[in-house]
KEKE-3310 file (N, C-alpha, C; in steps of 0.2 Angstrom, whole numbers, plus 5000, padded with zeros to 4 digits):
npx = (5422:5411:5402:5410:5407:5392:5391:5398:5392:5377:5382:5387:5378:5370:5378:5377:5366:5365:5373:5365:5359:5364:5363:5375:5384:5379:5378:5393:5399:5393:5392:5405:5415:5411:5411:5426:5431:5427:5433:5446:5448:5444:5453:5464:5466:5469:5480:5488:5486:5491:5505:5505:5499:5484:5474:5460:5460:5468:5464:5451:5457:5464:5453:5443:5453:5453:5441:5440:5450:5441:5430:5438:5439:5430:5428:5435:5429:5415:5418:5426:5414:5406:5412:5413:5401:5399:5392:5403:5407:5397:5396:5407:5400:5393:5393:5397:5409:5426:5432:5419:5418:5424:5426:5413:5408:5419:5413:5403:5409:5415:5401:5401:5408:5409:5399:5404:5414:5405:5402:5413:5418:5407:5407:5420:5419:5410:5416:5425:5436:5443:5439:5451:5457:5445:5430:5438:5445:5437:5431:5443:5450:5437:5437:5453:5452:5441:5450:5460:5453:5449:5461:5462:5451:5449:5465:5460:5449:5458:5463:5451:5447:5457:5458:5455:5443:5428:5429:5441:5446:5440:5447:5461:5463:5461:5474:5486:5479:5483:5494:5497:5490:5492:5509:5511:5509:5495:5492:5504:5518:5530:5544:5543:5543:5556:5574:5575:5564:5555:5559:5552:5539:5537:5536:5525:5508:5498:5503:5504:5491:5485:5494:5489:5478:5476:5484:5475:5462:5470:5484:5498:5511:5506:5506:5517:5515:5500:5504:5513:5501:5490:5498:5504:5492:5485:5493:5493:5478:5478:5489:5481:5468:5471:5476:5467:5459:5462:5463:5448:5445:5455:5448:5438)
npy = (5531:5532:5537:5549:5557:5557:5564:5577:5582:5583:5593:5603:5606:5615:5625:5631:5637:5644:5655:5661:5667:5677:5693:5700:5690:5686:5698:5700:5691:5694:5706:5712:5707:5713:5727:5728:5722:5729:5744:5743:5739:5753:5759:5755:5752:5760:5762:5749:5747:5755:5749:5739:5729:5716:5720:5717:5703:5699:5704:5697:5684:5689:5694:5687:5677:5686:5683:5670:5670:5678:5669:5659:5664:5669:5657:5655:5663:5658:5646:5649:5657:5646:5637:5649:5648:5634:5625:5618:5607:5601:5597:5587:5578:5570:5556:5558:5559:5564:5576:5581:5594:5604:5599:5600:5614:5622:5614:5626:5635:5636:5633:5648:5655:5648:5655:5669:5669:5666:5675:5684:5682:5684:5695:5698:5692:5703:5713:5713:5701:5685:5664:5658:5645:5640:5628:5619:5629:5636:5625:5620:5632:5635:5622:5626:5636:5636:5622:5628:5638:5630:5625:5639:5640:5628:5631:5644:5636:5631:5639:5645:5637:5639:5648:5665:5671:5673:5686:5690:5679:5681:5694:5691:5682:5689:5696:5690:5695:5706:5705:5694:5693:5706:5705:5697:5694:5697:5713:5720:5715:5702:5709:5720:5719:5724:5718:5706:5704:5696:5681:5679:5683:5677:5664:5663:5653:5665:5668:5658:5656:5663:5666:5654:5656:5664:5658:5646:5656:5661:5661:5659:5650:5632:5624:5624:5636:5630:5617:5621:5624:5616:5608:5619:5618:5607:5601:5612:5610:5596:5596:5607:5602:5591:5599:5603:5593:5588:5601:5602:5590:5594:5603:5613)
npz = (5195:5188:5201:5204:5193:5191:5202:5202:5194:5197:5208:5199:5196:5204:5206:5197:5198:5208:5204:5192:5199:5205:5201:5196:5191:5183:5173:5172:5161:5153:5149:5151:5147:5131:5135:5139:5127:5114:5122:5122:5107:5100:5107:5102:5089:5077:5080:5080:5068:5061:5064:5057:5060:5059:5070:5069:5070:5080:5093:5097:5102:5112:5121:5126:5133:5143:5148:5150:5162:5170:5173:5177:5190:5202:5205:5217:5225:5228:5232:5244:5252:5254:5262:5274:5276:5281:5271:5265:5274:5278:5263:5265:5277:5270:5257:5244:5229:5234:5226:5220:5222:5218:5205:5200:5205:5195:5182:5181:5181:5168:5159:5161:5155:5143:5138:5138:5129:5117:5115:5114:5101:5091:5095:5088:5074:5069:5067:5061:5063:5056:5056:5047:5048:5045:5049:5059:5066:5072:5081:5085:5094:5102:5112:5115:5125:5132:5138:5147:5153:5160:5171:5176:5182:5193:5201:5204:5213:5224:5230:5235:5244:5253:5256:5273:5270:5261:5254:5255:5246:5235:5232:5234:5223:5212:5210:5203:5191:5182:5181:5175:5161:5159:5155:5145:5128:5122:5121:5118:5106:5108:5105:5111:5125:5136:5137:5145:5150:5143:5139:5151:5146:5135:5138:5148:5155:5151:5137:5131:5127:5122:5110:5106:5102:5093:5082:5078:5073:5062:5050:5056:5065:5071:5078:5090:5100:5103:5108:5118:5126:5128:5137:5150:5152:5155:5164:5174:5180:5182:5194:5204:5202:5212:5223:5229:5230:5241:5249:5252:5261:5272:5280:5289)
capx = (5424:5404:5403:5414:5405:5388:5391:5400:5386:5375:5382:5389:5370:5367:5382:5377:5356:5368:5375:5360:5353:5366:5366:5381:5387:5377:5380:5399:5399:5391:5395:5410:5419:5410:5414:5433:5431:5426:5433:5454:5448:5441:5457:5472:5464:5472:5490:5489:5486:5499:5512:5506:5495:5480:5470:5454:5461:5474:5462:5448:5458:5466:5450:5443:5457:5453:5439:5442:5454:5437:5425:5438:5443:5424:5430:5437:5424:5410:5420:5426:5409:5405:5416:5410:5393:5396:5394:5408:5409:5390:5397:5410:5398:5389:5391:5400:5415:5430:5433:5416:5415:5427:5425:5405:5409:5424:5409:5396:5413:5416:5396:5400:5416:5407:5394:5407:5418:5403:5399:5417:5416:5403:5410:5427:5416:5406:5421:5431:5439:5440:5443:5458:5457:5437:5428:5443:5450:5436:5429:5451:5447:5433:5441:5459:5448:5441:5454:5464:5447:5446:5465:5462:5445:5451:5468:5455:5445:5461:5463:5443:5447:5465:5457:5454:5435:5427:5431:5449:5447:5439:5456:5469:5461:5460:5480:5489:5475:5482:5503:5499:5487:5497:5514:5511:5508:5490:5491:5512:5520:5533:5549:5542:5546:5564:5574:5573:5558:5553:5559:5547:5531:5535:5532:5519:5502:5492:5506:5505:5487:5485:5497:5486:5472:5479:5486:5467:5459:5476:5489:5505:5513:5500:5508:5522:5507:5494:5508:5512:5494:5488:5505:5501:5482:5483:5498:5491:5475:5479:5490:5478:5462:5472:5478:5460:5454:5466:5462:5443:5450:5458:5442:5434)
capy = (5538:5536:5545:5557:5561:5560:5570:5582:5585:5585:5600:5608:5611:5618:5631:5636:5640:5648:5660:5663:5671:5683:5696:5703:5688:5687:5706:5700:5686:5695:5713:5715:5705:5715:5732:5727:5721:5738:5750:5740:5740:5761:5764:5752:5749:5764:5760:5743:5743:5757:5747:5730:5723:5718:5720:5713:5695:5701:5708:5693:5680:5691:5697:5677:5673:5689:5682:5665:5672:5683:5667:5655:5668:5666:5649:5659:5668:5653:5641:5651:5658:5640:5634:5650:5646:5626:5619:5611:5606:5598:5590:5584:5571:5567:5550:5560:5560:5570:5577:5581:5600:5608:5601:5604:5620:5623:5615:5631:5640:5632:5637:5656:5654:5648:5661:5677:5667:5667:5683:5691:5678:5687:5705:5699:5693:5709:5722:5709:5694:5680:5659:5658:5638:5634:5625:5618:5631:5638:5621:5621:5638:5632:5616:5628:5642:5631:5620:5635:5641:5624:5626:5643:5640:5620:5635:5650:5633:5629:5645:5645:5632:5642:5660:5664:5670:5673:5693:5692:5675:5687:5701:5688:5681:5696:5698:5686:5695:5710:5703:5689:5697:5714:5705:5692:5696:5699:5720:5720:5712:5699:5712:5728:5722:5725:5710:5702:5702:5692:5674:5677:5686:5669:5656:5661:5653:5667:5670:5654:5652:5670:5665:5649:5654:5668:5654:5646:5660:5661:5654:5658:5643:5633:5618:5628:5638:5627:5612:5624:5628:5610:5606:5620:5619:5599:5601:5615:5606:5590:5600:5610:5598:5586:5599:5609:5590:5588:5605:5602:5584:5596:5611:5611)
capz = (5191:5190:5205:5200:5187:5194:5209:5200:5188:5203:5212:5197:5193:5211:5206:5192:5200:5211:5199:5189:5204:5203:5193:5192:5188:5174:5169:5170:5159:5147:5148:5155:5141:5126:5134:5134:5120:5111:5124:5119:5098:5099:5110:5099:5081:5074:5084:5080:5063:5057:5061:5051:5062:5060:5079:5072:5071:5087:5100:5103:5109:5120:5124:5127:5138:5147:5151:5154:5168:5174:5175:5184:5198:5207:5210:5225:5229:5226:5236:5252:5254:5253:5266:5280:5277:5283:5266:5262:5278:5275:5259:5269:5280:5263:5253:5238:5228:5237:5220:5216:5225:5215:5199:5200:5205:5189:5178:5181:5179:5162:5156:5161:5152:5137:5137:5136:5123:5113:5113:5110:5096:5088:5092:5082:5068:5068:5066:5053:5061:5050:5056:5042:5045:5045:5056:5063:5069:5078:5087:5093:5097:5108:5118:5118:5129:5140:5143:5148:5159:5165:5174:5180:5186:5198:5204:5210:5215:5228:5232:5239:5251:5259:5259:5276:5271:5254:5254:5255:5243:5229:5233:5233:5213:5207:5210:5197:5186:5182:5180:5171:5156:5155:5154:5142:5122:5121:5121:5112:5103:5111:5106:5114:5128:5139:5133:5151:5153:5135:5141:5156:5143:5131:5142:5154:5151:5145:5130:5129:5126:5119:5103:5102:5098:5088:5076:5076:5070:5057:5046:5060:5067:5076:5088:5097:5105:5105:5111:5126:5131:5132:5143:5155:5156:5158:5172:5180:5181:5187:5200:5206:5208:5218:5230:5230:5234:5247:5252:5255:5264:5276:5277:5293)
cpx = (5415:5400:5403:5410:5398:5388:5393:5394:5379:5376:5387:5382:5368:5372:5380:5369:5362:5373:5369:5356:5358:5366:5373:5387:5387:5379:5391:5403:5397:5395:5399:5417:5417:5410:5421:5434:5433:5429:5444:5452:5448:5448:5463:5471:5468:5482:5491:5492:5490:5505:5512:5501:5486:5474:5463:5454:5466:5471:5459:5450:5461:5460:5446:5447:5456:5448:5435:5446:5448:5434:5428:5438:5435:5424:5428:5434:5419:5414:5421:5422:5407:5405:5413:5403:5390:5394:5396:5408:5400:5392:5403:5408:5393:5393:5393:5407:5419:5429:5428:5414:5417:5426:5418:5407:5416:5417:5404:5402:5413:5411:5397:5406:5413:5402:5399:5412:5415:5402:5405:5416:5412:5404:5417:5424:5411:5412:5426:5433:5434:5444:5445:5457:5450:5435:5432:5445:5446:5433:5435:5450:5443:5436:5446:5455:5447:5444:5459:5460:5447:5454:5465:5454:5447:5459:5463:5452:5451:5462:5456:5445:5454:5462:5454:5445:5435:5428:5441:5449:5446:5447:5460:5468:5465:5472:5486:5484:5479:5492:5500:5496:5494:5505:5513:5510:5502:5489:5498:5514:5527:5540:5548:5541:5551:5566:5577:5570:5553:5555:5552:5538:5531:5535:5530:5515:5499:5496:5505:5497:5483:5484:5492:5479:5471:5479:5479:5467:5462:5478:5496:5503:5509:5503:5512:5520:5504:5498:5509:5507:5491:5492:5506:5493:5482:5487:5494:5485:5474:5481:5486:5471:5464:5473:5470:5455:5456:5462:5455:5444:5448:5453:5438:5428)
cpy = (5538:5540:5551:5560:5563:5565:5577:5587:5587:5594:5605:5611:5616:5626:5634:5640:5646:5659:5663:5665:5677:5689:5701:5698:5685:5691:5705:5696:5686:5706:5717:5711:5711:5725:5731:5727:5730:5742:5749:5742:5747:5763:5762:5752:5752:5761:5755:5741:5747:5754:5740:5728:5720:5718:5717:5706:5695:5702:5702:5690:5682:5694:5689:5675:5676:5687:5674:5667:5676:5677:5662:5659:5670:5661:5652:5660:5663:5649:5643:5654:5651:5636:5638:5649:5639:5622:5613:5609:5596:5593:5586:5579:5568:5562:5551:5559:5565:5576:5581:5590:5605:5607:5602:5610:5623:5619:5622:5637:5640:5638:5645:5656:5655:5652:5666:5672:5668:5671:5685:5686:5683:5695:5705:5697:5701:5715:5715:5702:5689:5672:5655:5650:5634:5633:5622:5621:5634:5630:5621:5627:5636:5630:5620:5632:5638:5625:5625:5638:5635:5625:5633:5643:5634:5629:5639:5645:5632:5635:5647:5643:5634:5649:5660:5668:5676:5679:5693:5683:5681:5693:5697:5685:5685:5699:5696:5690:5699:5709:5697:5691:5702:5708:5698:5696:5698:5707:5720:5716:5711:5706:5720:5728:5719:5716:5704:5699:5696:5684:5674:5676:5677:5662:5655:5657:5656:5669:5663:5653:5658:5667:5658:5649:5661:5662:5651:5651:5662:5658:5655:5650:5641:5629:5621:5630:5634:5620:5615:5625:5626:5609:5610:5620:5610:5600:5604:5610:5600:5591:5602:5606:5593:5590:5603:5601:5587:5593:5602:5595:5589:5601:5608:5615)
cpz = (5190:5194:5206:5197:5189:5199:5208:5195:5192:5205:5206:5193:5198:5209:5200:5194:5202:5208:5196:5193:5208:5198:5191:5190:5181:5170:5166:5165:5151:5144:5147:5146:5135:5128:5134:5131:5112:5115:5119:5112:5096:5101:5105:5089:5079:5073:5079:5072:5060:5059:5061:5055:5061:5066:5078:5074:5078:5094:5102:5106:5115:5124:5130:5133:5143:5152:5153:5160:5171:5178:5178:5192:5201:5208:5217:5228:5234:5234:5242:5254:5257:5263:5274:5279:5281:5276:5264:5270:5280:5268:5260:5271:5274:5259:5246:5239:5230:5231:5218:5219:5218:5209:5197:5198:5198:5182:5177:5177:5168:5158:5153:5155:5144:5135:5134:5131:5118:5112:5112:5103:5088:5087:5085:5075:5065:5065:5060:5056:5057:5056:5049:5041:5046:5053:5061:5066:5073:5083:5091:5095:5104:5114:5120:5122:5134:5143:5148:5154:5165:5173:5176:5187:5195:5203:5208:5214:5221:5232:5238:5244:5258:5260:5264:5277:5263:5249:5253:5249:5236:5229:5231:5223:5212:5207:5205:5189:5180:5174:5171:5163:5153:5152:5150:5131:5119:5120:5117:5112:5108:5112:5110:5122:5133:5137:5141:5154:5147:5135:5146:5152:5139:5132:5146:5148:5147:5141:5128:5122:5123:5111:5102:5099:5094:5080:5074:5070:5065:5056:5050:5060:5071:5079:5091:5103:5107:5110:5119:5129:5134:5137:5148:5156:5158:5163:5176:5182:5186:5195:5202:5210:5210:5224:5230:5235:5241:5250:5256:5259:5271:5280:5284:5293)
residu = (MET:SER:SER:LEU:VAL:ALA:ASP:SER:ALA:VAL:LEU:GLY:SER:ARG:ALA:VAL:THR:ARG:SER:LEU:ARG:ASN:PRO:ALA:THR:VAL:MET:SER:ALA:ILE:ILE:PHE:PRO:LEU:LEU:PHE:PHE:PHE:LEU:PHE:PHE:VAL:VAL:LEU:GLU:ARG:VAL:MET:GLU:SER:ARG:GLY:PHE:SER:TYR:ARG:GLN:LEU:LEU:PRO:PRO:THR:ILE:VAL:ILE:GLN:ALA:MET:LEU:PHE:SER:GLY:MET:SER:SER:ALA:TYR:TYR:ILE:ALA:ASP:ASP:ARG:GLN:SER:GLY:VAL:THR:ALA:ARG:PHE:ARG:SER:LEU:PRO:ILE:HIS:ARG:ALA:ALA:PRO:VAL:ILE:GLY:ARG:SER:LEU:ALA:ASP:LEU:ILE:ARG:ALA:PHE:ILE:SER:MET:VAL:VAL:VAL:ILE:ILE:ALA:GLY:LEU:VAL:VAL:GLY:MET:ARG:PHE:GLU:ARG:GLY:VAL:ALA:GLY:LEU:LEU:GLY:PHE:VAL:VAL:VAL:ALA:LEU:LEU:PHE:ALA:LEU:ALA:ILE:SER:LEU:GLY:MET:GLY:LEU:LEU:GLY:TYR:LEU:ALA:PRO:SER:ALA:GLN:ALA:ALA:SER:SER:ILE:ALA:SER:ILE:PRO:TYR:LEU:PRO:LEU:LEU:MET:LEU:SER:THR:GLY:PHE:ALA:PRO:LEU:GLU:ASP:PHE:PRO:GLY:TRP:LEU:GLN:PRO:ILE:VAL:LYS:TRP:GLN:PRO:VAL:THR:ALA:ALA:ILE:ASP:ALA:LEU:ARG:ALA:LEU:THR:GLY:THR:GLU:GLU:LEU:TRP:PRO:PRO:LEU:LEU:ARG:THR:ILE:ILE:TRP:SER:VAL:GLY:LEU:SER:LEU:ILE:PHE:ALA:ALA:MET:ALA:SER:ARG:ALA:LEU:GLY:ARG:THR:THR)
# end
């Protein structure tokens, strides 16, 4: 276990340094969440308020989860690029824990995810969002969002080991993004979806995460969406981490 922690920390530091050298990564972590937040707020705020929804409370959790998806998607590209350039083969020849490369990459993604989340929280507070559950709600909000980001990062890391190239990994990683986000309660309430689609929308992981964050900022029922999010996040993290470690072992 100590080897895994130490090796992951070293490779995570490498991944952070590599990301900081890419201006597009820094921009997407800060500018894109702000851009999406204010565009959706300007376009939909009056519509949602007219229907009796407080968009100041509803929108920030959606944009946070969107940012968590974006943060995790970078793993697919960077891991596939390492594989193409021969870095992954070098990792296999070193006396490091087999899971350290993917865990280290995920640590870098979590740092990026945290930065994006802070930016969105500040933007939300500016337009009127409040944490009705106080400090406990804020801390829970951060932990749940990062737990969800970890699951996404590990899943995208697995994709990076399986994709034929870095460009293909980046393209494939974007495929589930829109269906998961748009077929959720992020931008429309559950009852607005067709009846046959509502069970899918209700039980998919992005809906659970958004609903959990909304409950942590407000006074809605907390435990059902929170438990669903924890189960989804922990379950997917364990599955993806094991599969990514095996995929790394087979990488040539």
